[in-house]
C-alpha positions in Angstrom: 98.7 102.6 49.7 96.7 102.5 52.7 99.0 104.8 54.4 98.9 107.6 51.7 95.1 107.7 51.4 94.4 107.7 55.3 97.2 110.3 55.8 95.7 112.5 53.2 92.0 112.2 54.7 93.8 113.2 57.9 95.3 116.2 56.4 91.7 117.4 54.3 89.8 116.9 57.3 91.8 119.0 59.9 89.8 122.3 59.3 86.6 120.2 59.9 87.6 118.7 63.3 88.4 122.4 64.4 84.8 123.5 63.3 83.4 120.8 65.6 85.2 121.5 68.7 83.5 121.9 71.9 84.4 125.6 72.1 81.3 127.8 73.0 80.0 130.1 70.0 80.4 133.5 70.4 78.3 136.5 69.4 79.2 136.7 65.8 78.2 132.9 65.6 74.9 133.3 67.1 74.3 136.2 64.7 75.3 134.3 61.7 73.4 131.6 62.9 70.2 133.8 63.2 70.9 135.5 59.8 71.3 132.2 58.1 68.0 130.9 59.4 66.4 134.0 58.5 65.8 132.7 54.9 63.4 129.9 56.5 61.4 132.5 58.5 57.6 132.5 59.0 56.7 134.8 56.2 54.1 132.6 54.5 52.7 131.0 57.8 48.9 131.0 58.6 47.7 133.2 61.5 47.3 130.2 63.9 51.0 129.5 63.1 52.2 132.5 63.8 50.4 132.8 67.3 53.1 130.6 69.1 56.2 132.5 67.7 54.3 136.0 67.6 57.3 137.1 70.0 60.1 135.8 67.8 61.9 138.4 65.8 61.2 138.2 61.9 64.3 137.9 59.7 65.0 139.8 56.4 65.1 137.4 53.5 67.7 138.6 50.8 66.1 139.1 47.3 67.5 137.4 44.2 69.2 140.3 43.2 71.2 140.6 46.3 72.2 137.2 46.2 73.3 137.0 42.6 75.4 140.2 43.2 77.2 138.7 46.4 77.3 135.5 44.7 79.2 137.2 41.7 81.5 139.2 44.0 82.2 136.1 45.9 83.8 134.6 42.7 86.1 137.3 42.5 86.8 137.9 46.2 85.6 135.7 48.9 87.5 137.7 51.7 86.2 141.3 51.2 87.7 143.9 53.6 85.8 146.4 55.7 85.7 148.9 52.8 84.3 146.4 50.1 81.6 145.2 52.3 80.5 148.8 53.2 80.6 149.6 49.3 78.5 146.3 48.6 76.0 147.2 51.4 75.4 150.2 50.1 74.6 148.8 46.5 72.2 146.3 47.8 70.7 148.1 50.5 71.9 145.8 53.4 73.9 146.3 56.6 77.3 145.7 56.3 77.0 143.2 59.1 74.6 141.0 56.9 77.1 141.2 53.8 79.8 140.1 56.4 77.2 137.1 57.7 76.4 136.1 54.2 80.1 135.9 52.9 81.1 133.9 56.0 78.3 131.6 55.5 79.1 131.1 52.1 82.9 130.3 52.8 81.4 127.8 55.4 79.2 126.5 52.5 82.0 126.1 50.2 84.5 124.8 52.6 82.0 122.0 53.6 81.2 121.1 49.7 84.9 120.7 49.2 85.3 118.2 52.1 82.3 116.3 51.0 83.5 115.9 47.5 87.0 114.8 48.6 85.7 112.6 51.1 83.7 110.9 48.6 86.8 110.6 46.4 88.8 108.9 49.4 85.8 106.7 50.5 85.5 105.2 46.7 89.3 104.6 46.6 89.3 103.1 49.8 86.4 100.7 48.8 88.6 99.8 45.8 91.5 99.1 47.9 89.5 97.1 50.5 88.1 95.0 47.7 91.6 94.4 46.3 92.8 93.6 49.7 90.0 90.8 50.3 90.8 89.1 46.9 94.4 88.9 48.0 93.2 87.4 51.3 91.0 85.1 49.6 93.9 84.0 47.3 96.4 83.6 50.1 93.9 81.4 51.9 93.7 79.2 49.3 97.3 79.0 48.3 98.8 75.3 47.7 102.0 74.4 48.1 103.9 73.7 44.7 105.4 70.5 45.8 102.8 68.4 47.6 99.6 70.1 46.6 98.7 70.8 50.2 97.6 74.1 52.2 100.6 76.5 52.4 101.6 77.0 56.0 103.1 80.1 57.4 106.7 78.5 57.5 106.3 77.6 53.9 105.3 81.0 52.6 107.5 82.7 50.2 109.8 85.5 51.4 108.2 88.1 49.3 104.5 87.1 50.7 105.6 87.0 54.3 107.2 90.5 54.0 104.3 92.0 52.3 102.2 90.7 55.3 104.5 92.2 57.8 104.6 95.7 55.8 100.9 95.8 55.6 100.4 95.0 59.3 103.0 97.8 60.2 101.2 100.4 57.7 98.1 99.7 59.5 99.5 100.3 62.6 101.2 103.8 61.3 97.8 105.1 60.0 96.0 104.5 63.1 98.6 106.2 65.3 98.9 109.3 63.1 95.1 109.3 62.8 94.9 109.6 66.6 97.6 112.1 67.1 96.5 114.3 64.3 92.8 114.4 65.8 94.6 115.4 69.1 96.3 118.3 67.7 94.2 119.7 65.1 91.9 122.7 66.1 94.2 124.0 68.9 95.8 127.2 68.6 99.4 127.2 67.4 102.1 127.8 70.0 105.9 127.7 70.0 106.8 124.1 70.4 109.8 123.2 72.5 112.5 120.9 70.8 110.7 117.8 71.5 113.5 115.4 70.5 117.3 115.8 71.4 119.3 116.6 68.1 120.7 113.4 66.2 123.8 113.2 64.6 124.2 113.5 60.9 123.2 110.3 59.0 122.9 109.4 55.3 119.5 110.0 53.8 117.6 108.2 50.8 116.3 110.5 48.5 114.5 108.4 46.0 114.8 107.5 42.3 117.0 109.2 39.6 115.3 111.8 37.3 114.8 115.3 37.4 114.2 118.5 35.0 117.8 118.4 33.4 118.4 114.6 33.7 120.4 115.2 37.0 120.4 112.4 39.5 118.4 112.8 42.5 120.0 114.1 45.9 121.5 117.3 46.8 121.5 119.7 43.9 124.0 122.6 43.9 127.2 122.8 45.6 128.4 119.5 43.7 130.7 121.7 41.7 132.9 121.6 44.6 132.2 118.2 46.3 131.5 119.6 49.6 127.8 120.0 51.1 126.7 122.9 53.3 126.4 122.8 56.9 122.6 122.9 57.2 121.4 121.1 54.4 123.8 117.9 55.3 123.5 118.0 59.2 119.7 118.0 59.4 118.2 114.7 60.0 114.3 113.7 59.2 111.7 114.6 61.5 110.9 112.2 64.4 107.5 110.6 65.0 106.7 112.9 67.8 107.4 115.8 65.3 105.3 114.7 62.5 101.7 115.7 63.7 103.2 119.1 64.9 104.4 119.3 61.1 101.0 118.6 59.7 99.3 121.2 61.8 101.8 123.7 60.6 101.2 122.7 57.0 97.5 122.9 57.2 97.9 126.4 59.1 100.5 127.7 56.6 98.2 126.7 53.6 95.3 128.8 54.9 97.7 131.6 55.6 99.2 131.6 52.0 95.5 131.5 50.4 94.8 134.9 52.5 98.1 136.5 51.7 97.6 135.8 48.1 94.0 136.8 47.8 93.6 139.6 50.3 94.2 143.5 49.5 94.2 146.6 52.0 94.8 146.8 54.9 96.7 143.7 54.9 98.9 145.1 51.8 99.5 148.6 51.1 100.6 150.5 48.1 103.7 152.7 48.6 103.1 156.5 48.2 104.8 156.5 44.7 102.6 153.6 43.8 105.4 151.5 42.5 104.9 148.4 44.8 102.9 146.8 47.7 104.1 146.4 51.2 103.0 144.2 54.0 101.1 146.0 56.8 102.9 144.0 59.8 100.3 144.9 62.5 97.4 143.9 60.4 99.2 140.6 59.6 99.6 139.8 63.2 95.8 140.5 63.5 94.9 138.5 60.5 96.9 135.3 61.1 97.4 134.8 64.9 98.6 131.3 64.3 102.0 130.9 63.4 105.5 130.0 64.0 106.0 132.5 66.8 107.1 136.1 67.2 110.1 137.7 64.9 113.3 137.0 66.6 115.5 140.0 67.6 117.7 141.4 65.2 115.7 139.8 62.2 114.0 142.2 59.6 110.7 141.2 57.7 110.8 141.0 54.0 107.4 140.3 52.3 106.5 140.7 48.5 103.8 139.4 46.3 103.8 139.1 42.6 101.6 137.7 39.8 102.2 136.6 36.2 101.4 134.3 33.5 103.7 131.7 32.2 103.8 129.3 29.3 103.3 126.0 31.1 100.5 124.0 32.4 99.5 123.8 35.9 100.3 120.1 36.3 103.9 120.6 35.2 104.2 123.6 37.3 103.1 121.6 40.3 105.6 118.6 39.4 108.4 121.2 39.1 107.7 122.5 42.6 107.1 119.0 44.4 110.5 117.4 42.7 113.6 118.9 44.4 115.8 118.2 41.4 113.4 119.9 39.0 112.9 122.7 41.4 116.4 123.3 41.9 117.4 123.2 38.3 114.6 125.4 37.2 115.7 127.9 39.8 119.5 127.3 39.8 120.2 131.0 40.0 118.3 131.2 43.4 118.7 127.7 44.7 122.4 126.9 45.5 121.5 123.4 47.3 118.4 121.5 48.0 117.5 118.2 49.7 114.5 116.4 50.5 114.7 114.8 54.1 111.3 112.8 54.3 108.4 112.4 52.3 105.2 112.4 54.9 102.5 111.8 52.0 103.0 111.6 48.2 99.5 112.7 47.5 96.3 110.8 46.2 94.8 109.7 42.8 98.3 109.8 41.1 98.9 113.5 41.6 100.5 115.7 44.1 97.2 116.7 45.7 98.1 116.3 49.5 101.6 115.7 48.9 103.7 116.7 52.3 107.7 116.6 52.4 110.1 118.0 54.8 113.2 119.7 53.1 116.2 121.8 53.4 117.4 124.4 50.9 120.0 127.1 50.6 119.0 130.5 48.6 121.6 132.4 46.9 122.3 135.9 45.1 125.1 135.1 42.4 127.9 137.2 44.2 130.2 136.1 46.9 129.3 139.4 48.7 125.9 138.2 49.8 125.4 135.3 52.5 123.1 132.6 51.6 120.0 131.8 53.4 119.5 128.4 54.7 116.2 127.0 55.6 114.7 123.7 57.3 110.8 123.7 56.2 107.9 121.4 55.2 106.3 122.0 51.8 102.7 121.2 51.4 100.8 120.8 48.1 97.0 121.0 47.8 94.4 121.5 45.2 91.2 123.3 45.8 87.8 123.2 44.9 87.9 125.7 42.4 90.9 123.9 40.5 93.5 126.2 41.8 96.7 124.4 43.0 98.7 126.0 45.9 102.1 124.9 47.3 103.3 126.5 50.7 106.5 126.1 52.6 106.9 127.0 56.3 109.9 126.8 58.5 110.2 124.1 61.0 112.9 125.8 63.0 110.8 125.4 66.3 111.4 121.7 66.1 115.5 122.2 65.4 116.2 125.3 67.3 119.3 126.5 65.6 121.5 129.6 67.3 123.3 130.3 64.0 120.1 130.5 61.6 120.0 133.8 60.0 116.5 133.1 58.0 113.3 131.4 58.6 110.3 131.2 56.1 106.9 132.4 57.1 104.0 130.9 54.8 105.6 131.3 51.5 104.7 129.9 48.2 102.5 130.3 45.1 98.7 129.7 43.8 98.6 128.4 40.4 95.4 128.7 38.4 94.9 126.9 35.0 94.5 129.2 31.7 93.7 128.4 28.2 96.2 127.1 25.6 98.5 125.7 28.2 99.2 128.9 30.0 98.9 129.2 34.0 98.4 132.2 36.1 101.1 132.4 39.2 100.5 134.4 42.3 103.8 134.3 44.3 104.2 135.2 48.0 107.6 135.5 49.9 107.6 135.9 53.2 110.7 135.8 55.5 112.5 137.1 58.5 116.2 137.4 58.2 119.2 139.0 59.8 121.0 140.7 56.8 123.8 142.2 58.7 126.2 140.0 56.7 125.5 141.5 53.5 128.3 143.6 51.9 127.4 147.5 51.7 127.6 147.1 47.7 124.5 145.0 48.0 122.5 146.3 51.0 120.5 148.4 49.1 119.4 145.7 46.6 118.6 143.2 49.6 116.8 145.8 51.6 114.3 146.4 48.7 113.4 142.7 48.5 114.4 142.4 45.0 117.3 139.8 45.9 115.4 137.3 47.3 111.6 138.4 46.7 108.7 137.2 44.7 109.6 139.2 42.0 112.5 137.2 41.4 111.0 133.9 41.7 108.1 134.7 39.2 110.8 136.4 36.7 112.9 133.3 36.8 110.3 131.1 36.4 108.6 133.0 33.5 112.2 132.9 31.7 112.6 129.3 32.5 109.2 128.1 30.9 110.1 130.1 27.8 113.3 128.1 27.6 111.6 124.7 28.2 109.2 125.8 25.6 111.9 126.4 23.1 113.7 123.0 24.1 110.6 121.1 23.3 110.0 122.7 19.9 109.5 120.2 17.3 111.0 122.2 14.5 113.9 124.6 14.2 112.7 128.1 13.6 114.2 130.0 10.5 115.6 132.6 12.6 118.0 130.1 13.8 121.4 130.0 11.8 124.5 128.1 11.8 126.0 124.5 11.9 122.7 123.0 13.8 120.9 120.9 11.1 118.6 118.6 13.2 116.3 118.3 16.3 118.5 116.0 18.1 121.7 118.2 17.9 119.7 121.4 19.0 118.2 119.4 22.2 121.9 118.2 23.0 123.3 121.8 22.6 120.6 122.9 25.1 121.2 120.3 27.6 125.0 120.9 27.5 124.3 124.9 28.0 121.8 123.9 30.9 124.4 122.2 32.7 127.0 125.0 31.9 124.6 127.6 33.7 123.9 125.4 36.7 127.7 124.8 37.2 128.4 128.4 36.9 125.5 129.6 39.6 126.5 126.5 41.9 129.9 128.4 42.1 129.8 132.1 42.1 128.1 132.7 45.3 128.8 132.8 49.2 127.6 129.3 49.5 128.4 127.2 52.9 130.2 124.8 50.4 132.6 127.2 49.2 135.9 128.3 51.1 136.7 131.5 49.5 140.1 133.1 50.2 140.3 137.2 49.8 143.2 138.5 47.8 144.0 142.2 47.9 144.7 143.6 44.2 146.5 146.9 43.5 144.7 147.6 40.3 141.8 149.6 41.8 139.3 146.7 41.4 137.5 145.5 44.2 138.8 142.7 46.4 139.1 139.2 44.4 138.0 135.8 45.8 139.6 132.6 44.9 139.2 128.8 45.9 140.5 125.6 44.6 139.3 122.1 43.9 140.3 118.9 42.5 138.5 117.4 39.7 138.7 113.5 39.5 136.8 111.1 37.5 134.4 113.3 36.5 133.4 113.0 32.7 131.8 116.5 32.7 135.0 118.5 34.0 138.6 118.1 33.1 140.6 116.4 35.6 143.4 118.3 37.6 143.6 121.4 39.8 141.0 124.3 39.0 141.3 127.6 40.4 138.1 129.7 40.6 138.1 133.5 41.1 135.1 136.0 41.7 134.9 139.7 42.2 131.9 142.2 42.4 131.7 145.5 41.8 129.5 148.7 40.8 129.0 150.4 37.4 127.3 153.7 36.8 125.6 152.1 33.7 122.1 150.6 33.4 121.8 146.7 33.6 120.5 146.2 30.1 123.5 148.0 28.3 126.0 145.9 30.3 124.3 142.7 29.2 124.2 143.6 25.7 127.9 144.7 25.7 129.0 141.4 27.2 126.9 139.0 25.2 127.5 140.7 21.7 130.3 138.6 19.7 131.3 141.9 18.2 132.5 143.5 21.4 134.1 140.4 22.9 137.3 141.3 22.1 137.1 144.3 24.1 137.2 142.6 27.3 138.1 139.0 26.5 141.8 138.6 27.2 142.0 134.9 26.2 140.6 135.6 22.8 143.6 137.6 22.1 142.3 139.9 19.9 141.0 137.4 17.3 137.8 137.9 15.3 134.7 136.3 16.9 132.2 134.5 14.5 128.7 132.9 15.9 128.7 129.5 14.2 125.1 128.5 15.9 122.4 130.4 17.6 119.3 129.1 19.5 116.7 131.3 20.8 115.2 130.4 24.0 113.0 132.9 25.0 111.1 136.2 23.8 113.9 138.7 24.7 116.4 139.3 22.2 119.5 138.6 24.3 118.0 135.1 25.9 120.0 132.8 23.5 122.4 129.9 23.4 125.5 130.5 20.9 128.2 128.6 19.5 131.3 131.0 18.7 134.4 130.5 17.1 137.3 132.6 17.9 139.5 133.0 14.8 142.9 133.6 16.1 145.1 136.8 14.9 148.1 134.2 14.9 148.0 132.0 12.2 150.1 129.4 14.1 147.4 129.2 16.9 144.3 126.8 16.5 141.0 128.1 16.5 139.0 127.9 19.6 135.1 127.1 20.1 133.1 128.9 23.0 129.6 127.9 24.1 127.7 130.7 25.6 124.3 131.3 27.0 123.0 134.7 27.9 119.6 135.3 29.7 117.9 138.2 31.3 114.5 138.9 33.0 113.2 141.8 34.9 115.4 141.3 38.0 118.9 140.2 36.5 120.9 138.6 33.7 123.7 136.1 33.1 126.3 135.8 30.4 128.0 132.5 30.9 130.4 130.8 28.4 132.8 127.6 28.4 135.8 126.8 26.0 134.5 123.3 24.4 136.6 120.8 22.4 135.8 120.9 18.9 135.5 117.0 18.5 133.2 116.9 21.7 131.2 119.7 20.3 130.7 117.9 17.0 129.4 114.8 18.8 126.9 117.0 20.5 125.7 118.9 17.2 124.9 115.3 16.0 122.4 114.4 18.8 125.2 112.8 21.0 125.2 112.7 25.0 126.4 116.2 26.3 127.1 114.7 29.5 130.7 113.6 28.6 131.7 117.1 27.3 134.3 118.7 29.9 133.2 122.3 30.8 134.8 124.8 32.9 132.2 127.7 32.8 133.1 131.4 33.5 131.0 134.4 33.0 128.9 137.2 34.6 126.0 137.8 36.9 124.5 141.4 36.6 121.9 142.6 38.8 120.3 146.3 39.3 121.9 148.1 42.2 118.5 148.7 43.7 118.5 152.8 43.2 116.0 152.9 40.4 112.5 153.9 41.7 110.4 152.0 39.2 110.8 148.4 39.9 114.8 148.1 39.8 114.5 146.1 36.6 117.1 144.7 34.4 115.4 146.6 31.6 115.6 150.1 33.3 117.2 152.8 31.2 117.3 155.4 34.1 119.8 156.5 36.1 120.3 153.3 38.3 123.6 151.4 38.0 124.4 147.7 37.9 126.0 145.5 40.3 128.4 142.9 38.4 130.2 139.9 39.5 132.7 138.4 37.4 134.2 134.7 37.7 136.5 132.6 36.1 137.5 128.9 36.3 141.0 128.1 35.2 142.8 124.5 34.9 145.9 125.4 36.4 147.3 121.8 36.4 146.1 118.7 34.9 147.2 116.4 37.5 145.0 116.3 40.5 147.7 115.2 42.8 149.8 118.5 42.1 150.0 121.3 44.5 148.9 124.9 43.7 151.6 127.4 43.0 151.5 131.1 44.0 152.3 132.0 40.2 149.1 130.3 39.3 147.0 132.4 41.7 149.0 135.6 40.9 148.2 134.7 37.1 144.4 134.3 37.5 144.1 137.2 39.9 145.8 139.4 37.1 143.4 137.9 34.5 140.2 139.1 36.3 141.6 142.2 37.3 142.5 143.3 33.8 139.0 142.0 32.8 137.7 144.2 35.1 139.7 147.2 34.0 138.8 146.5 30.4 134.9 146.5 31.1 135.0 149.8 33.0 137.3 151.4 30.1 134.5 150.3 27.6 131.5 151.0 29.4 132.4 153.9 31.8 135.6 155.5 30.8 135.0 158.1 33.5 136.0 155.5 36.1 139.3 155.6 34.6 140.2 159.2 35.5 
């Protein structure tokens, strides 16, 4: 407890230490001071009082109207650019330099008020802890031996009491040490720090208690579908004691940069000539934020984007999702293939995440084996600002752990969350990375280079869709539009939870994650190369036991993404591409809407076989769409197990092998590259299947099984092309 509060106080007072440094004031500071003192000049002094200061310059006092106008403008934009300052100065009859100094002084004043308020809160909490500590000391000093009634000696103290005393002493030393180091480093310009500590061998990492957004245990999320962790996610150890003060300084500087990147306009962000998006002015960025993680590595490209949206979730829950690695990777399962918290440096104060600081690794993906994943080692810092806005920022720690094979590093990226009425939140997301994208397949190069594959638009679109899904899952009544065999709230909730697990499993197994070992097969059917891999499923109640063969391929269609999505999700057109349905009629047994879009839903389908001797089959399907991509994911389910789920039973014991489709725009549309476009843009379609080829986990995979799955995926691709773009068959 002492460590958490003192640690947070260290973080919050870093910027104040900078202002109290011994650096001589520059000319602007002197003018600022003069302008500030102008409001207290000698305009009302008597003649005698004016004599000693007759040679002093008389300063202009701002009128009440001028102050009110600048106060109003400050609330909207605390960092006006040159153009805005000049326009404001013309309106108010002031010099641009006066306007600049007024805003500078106002920002300093707000910062001081914020720090004073936070310090008061921390001081109150510290007083409470000190009083509680004194009560414990007094109780221990008056403790009596339960056997003889005499005073308790140290040797007779219980193990728990003795352990707590040792832990308390250790925490006090830790607080003093960190405070001293932080005070030493804060306020100095950022430099490229060398690798201060040797690389440590891989070690097991404790990740905390179980829990999460979807009920998954804490730990590594993603990649578990194949039982193998990624190179970076598992190999990097936590920070050393020497690293921690450097990490603190990086986090504080990154937070300041994120706020500027989220709020500033031109010339930092420039609108493209066609007016469709804004791009980062890299030269202006370097001038505006000289503190950072060093220059861009050779061969790397800059990807920067900013998007704003309103989501149906309150700010408290959003912050919790971002700061909990399990919830974060579950909500963004289409983007985050693996994630891990290496060490929590601060848990925050006052029972929330204000001041929380944690070191993490993550692997980001595009749902296709043709796009390499992006691995990052970074610190995540959360802070609540004086106006109530929450900010969560990530910044790479590559300088602490140089990795020659690293292909991506994150400059300050994250989001600002503002509370809105009725449980909504306004989210401004900034993504700023430097990446070596030479490994991207030509099919996806245009999409990746446009920034839509990993950019801010994809993050906010996914967040908005998932917030709608969560709101649907928490609904207390069954909407009248939902039909079928679901008759109670518990059954509806269990079915949504089962579908969520299916989607996570599919997304974790379709990308080029380092956890996967894909083997490329050459096909003679005209389809693109098919990639296959195998895994063994043993003692996993959520998957059937045996040898599972996975196959995936990606190809281009000259059809808008929305049309592809509607074709694949519609049960009436399923027989046109689904070979395993054997041409049987498909009937929707249950339907749960989980978003505003018509296609965002979970369905339970029954395939009525045309052959009366064959039993009917149930299929669980989830289709979801946002402005950057869509999924149609399905899995055959056992009828008996599904009845248990529909009655509110535990869905974790239903065996699933999900297959499906990931649909992305090809990046050629000129107005946002969105999934809903109906213009000339085409689609990038990834098809992925999982087939249980042998129920014995010890069996050996035969070439015949590989050929069968290869033929299945190739025939499916041909059927889709024939239905959506017959001209490709010529």
